[in-house]
C-alpha positions in Angstrom: -6.0 55.1 -26.6 -4.5 57.0 -23.7 -6.6 58.1 -20.8 -6.1 61.1 -18.6 -5.5 60.7 -15.0 -5.3 63.4 -12.4 -1.8 63.7 -11.0 -1.1 63.5 -7.3 2.0 65.6 -7.6 0.6 68.9 -8.9 -2.8 70.1 -7.8 -5.1 70.5 -10.8 -2.6 69.1 -13.3 -3.4 66.1 -15.5 -1.0 63.3 -16.4 -1.1 60.9 -19.3 -0.9 57.2 -18.3 -0.8 54.2 -20.7 -3.9 52.0 -20.7 -3.8 48.7 -18.9 -3.6 45.7 -21.1 -6.7 43.4 -21.2 -6.2 40.0 -19.6 -6.7 38.5 -23.1 -6.3 40.4 -26.3 -6.8 39.0 -29.8 -3.6 40.9 -30.8 -1.6 38.6 -28.4 -2.9 35.5 -30.2 -0.7 35.8 -33.3 0.9 32.9 -35.2 4.0 32.9 -33.1 1.9 32.4 -29.9 -0.2 29.7 -31.6 3.0 28.0 -32.7 4.4 28.3 -29.2 1.3 26.9 -27.7 1.1 24.0 -30.2 4.8 23.2 -29.5 4.2 23.2 -25.8 1.1 21.2 -26.2 2.9 18.6 -28.4 5.7 18.5 -25.8 3.3 17.9 -22.9 1.4 15.3 -25.0 4.6 13.5 -25.7 5.6 13.6 -22.0 2.2 12.4 -21.0 2.5 9.5 -23.4 5.9 8.6 -21.9 4.4 8.7 -18.4 1.5 6.4 -19.4 4.0 3.9 -20.9 6.1 4.1 -17.7 3.0 3.6 -15.5 1.9 0.6 -17.5 5.4 -0.9 -17.3 5.5 -0.3 -13.5 2.0 -2.0 -13.2 3.3 -5.0 -15.1 6.5 -5.1 -13.0 4.4 -4.8 -9.8 2.1 -7.7 -11.0 5.1 -9.9 -11.8 6.8 -9.1 -8.4 3.6 -9.9 -6.5 3.3 -13.2 -8.4 7.0 -14.0 -7.6 6.4 -13.1 -4.0 3.5 -15.5 -3.8 5.5 -18.2 -5.5 8.4 -17.7 -3.1 6.1 -17.7 -0.1 4.6 -21.0 -1.2 8.0 -22.5 -1.8 9.2 -21.3 1.7 6.1 -22.9 3.2 6.9 -26.2 1.5 10.5 -26.1 2.6 9.4 -25.4 6.2 7.0 -28.4 6.1 9.8 -30.7 4.7 12.2 -29.3 7.3 9.7 -30.2 10.1 9.2 -33.7 8.6 13.0 -34.3 8.5 13.4 -32.9 12.0 10.7 -35.4 13.3 12.5 -38.3 11.5 15.9 -37.4 12.9 14.5 -37.0 16.4 12.7 -40.4 16.1 16.0 -42.0 14.8 17.9 -40.5 17.8 15.3 -41.8 20.1 15.6 -45.3 18.6 19.4 -45.2 18.8 19.3 -44.2 22.5 16.8 -47.0 23.1 19.2 -49.5 21.3 22.1 -48.2 23.3 20.4 -48.7 26.6 19.3 -52.2 25.8 22.6 -53.4 24.5 
């Protein structure tokens, strides 16, 4: 239905203007729009599923990396401890050799 609006160009003249569309109209909700929405929804659902799989894989990788980091830190600590023990033995041996050298 067209509505009549006063024209601002000619005094007293009336101008026909098309009605404004409603924000939502049942005529806009036909099968093609439903199909488009369903397709878009399916695409989004698929993408969301992919993202969830990726997030879970990243969580597992993160867990494995943290475990590996802890393992390497423990191994490094053990190597540092052995290195300190070897250094102490070498220094003691050098001290004994110097003592033997002075007494000979």
